[in-house]
C-alpha positions in Angstrom: -6.8 -72.0 77.4 -9.4 -71.1 80.0 -7.2 -68.4 81.2 -7.2 -66.8 77.7 -10.9 -67.0 77.4 -11.4 -65.4 80.9 -9.0 -62.7 79.9 -10.9 -62.1 76.8 -14.2 -62.0 78.4 -12.9 -59.7 81.2 -11.5 -57.5 78.6 -14.8 -57.3 76.6 -16.8 -56.3 79.8 -14.2 -53.6 80.5 -14.4 -52.2 77.0 -18.2 -52.0 77.1 -18.1 -50.3 80.5 -15.1 -48.0 80.0 -15.5 -47.4 76.2 -11.8 -48.3 75.9 -10.3 -50.6 73.0 -10.2 -54.4 73.8 -7.4 -56.8 72.8 -8.3 -58.7 69.6 -6.4 -61.6 68.0 -3.9 -61.0 65.2 -2.5 -63.5 62.9 0.9 -63.0 64.3 1.4 -63.6 67.9 1.4 -60.3 70.0 2.8 -59.8 73.5 0.9 -56.5 73.9 -2.8 -55.9 73.0 -3.7 -54.7 69.5 -5.9 -51.7 69.5 -9.5 -52.0 68.3 -11.2 -49.3 66.4 -14.0 -47.4 68.2 -16.9 -45.9 66.1 -16.9 -42.8 68.5 -13.1 -42.2 67.9 -12.3 -38.8 66.3 -11.4 -38.9 62.5 -7.8 -39.8 61.8 -5.7 -42.6 63.0 -4.1 -43.9 66.2 -0.7 -45.1 66.6 0.3 -47.7 69.1 3.6 -49.1 70.0 3.8 -53.0 70.5 6.1 -55.9 70.7 5.4 -58.7 68.3 6.7 -62.1 68.9 9.6 -62.9 66.4 9.2 -59.4 65.0 10.1 -57.3 68.1 9.1 -53.5 68.4 6.6 -52.3 65.8 3.9 -49.8 65.4 0.2 -50.4 64.5 -2.6 -48.3 63.4 -6.2 -48.4 64.8 -7.0 -51.4 62.7 -4.1 -53.5 63.9 -2.1 -52.9 60.8 1.6 -53.1 61.0 3.2 -49.9 59.7 6.3 -49.7 57.4 8.8 -47.0 56.4 10.1 -46.6 52.8 14.0 -46.2 52.5 13.5 -43.8 49.2 11.6 -41.3 51.5 13.9 -38.5 52.7 13.3 -37.7 56.3 14.5 -34.2 55.6 11.9 -33.4 52.8 8.4 -33.1 53.7 7.1 -35.3 50.9 6.3 -39.1 50.2 8.4 -40.8 47.4 5.7 -43.4 47.3 3.2 -42.2 44.7 1.0 -43.7 41.9 1.1 -47.6 41.7 3.4 -47.6 44.8 0.7 -45.9 46.9 -1.8 -48.7 45.9 0.4 -51.6 47.0 1.8 -49.5 50.1 -1.2 -47.5 51.5 -0.2 -44.1 52.9 -1.2 -43.8 56.7 -3.4 -40.7 56.5 -5.0 -38.7 59.3 -6.9 -35.4 60.0 -4.6 -33.5 62.5 -2.0 -35.0 64.7 -2.8 -38.5 65.5 -3.0 -39.8 69.1 -0.3 -42.2 70.1 0.4 -44.9 72.8 4.1 -45.8 73.6 5.5 -43.4 71.1 7.1 -40.0 71.8 4.7 -37.4 70.4 7.4 -35.3 69.5 8.4 -37.8 66.7 4.9 -37.6 65.2 4.1 -35.1 62.4 2.1 -35.1 59.0 3.1 -34.1 55.6 0.6 -33.1 52.6 0.4 -35.8 49.9 -0.2 -34.5 46.2 -4.0 -35.5 46.5 -4.3 -33.2 49.4 -4.5 -35.9 52.3 -2.3 -35.6 55.3 0.3 -38.4 55.7 1.5 -39.4 59.2 5.3 -39.3 59.5 7.2 -40.9 62.4 10.9 -39.4 63.0 10.4 -37.6 59.7 9.4 -40.5 57.6 6.1 -41.0 56.0 4.2 -44.2 57.1 2.5 -46.9 55.2 0.6 -50.3 55.5 0.9 -53.2 53.0 -2.4 -53.2 51.2 -2.8 -56.9 51.3 -1.8 -57.6 54.9 -4.2 -58.6 57.8 -4.0 -57.1 61.2 -0.8 -58.2 63.0 0.9 -59.3 59.7 4.3 -57.9 58.6 3.7 -58.9 55.0 6.4 -56.9 52.9 9.2 -56.9 55.3 12.3 -56.3 53.4 10.7 -56.1 50.2 13.3 -54.6 47.6 15.5 -53.9 50.6 13.6 -50.7 50.9 10.4 -51.4 53.0 10.8 -52.3 56.6 8.4 -52.6 59.8 9.0 -49.2 61.7 10.0 -49.2 65.4 8.3 -46.7 67.7 11.6 -44.6 67.5 11.2 -44.4 63.8 14.0 -46.6 63.1 13.6 -49.6 60.8 13.1 -53.2 62.3 15.5 -55.6 60.8 14.0 -58.7 62.4 12.3 -61.4 60.2 13.8 -60.4 57.0 13.6 -62.6 53.9 17.4 -62.0 53.1 20.3 -59.9 54.0 19.9 -56.1 54.1 22.6 -54.1 52.4 
């Protein structure tokens, strides 16, 4: 416990000195640091590859939200299939320009234009979303309807921690 406190204190000091993100606690245990937002960061979002305990590989945004892919999205079409009420429950990950990434191949990142005019981030051709009710580090919604899955840094779906069998 003392080691954890010491690591957090040192991490906070480094953040203040270097203006770099510091680790923060997530509800789900994490084996890599969750990114922290910085007020001076450019507009848009930041994607970070992490390894979550029990979940495995995942992608987080700058708030620590676990990101998902939707199986009804076609990776060969530059549009989202999650509109209207769907986009209220599953918030599209939006940005202004190509977002910076850590631990993800930048060649896999792109954006599409949503009907309301915002730019939605894509990973390996699939639009990215986050569960509107999830806290940072939670993967609430994993396997919902057999169409919502935590996205891995390579864009594939993460099939760990599913509530039931996937077809």
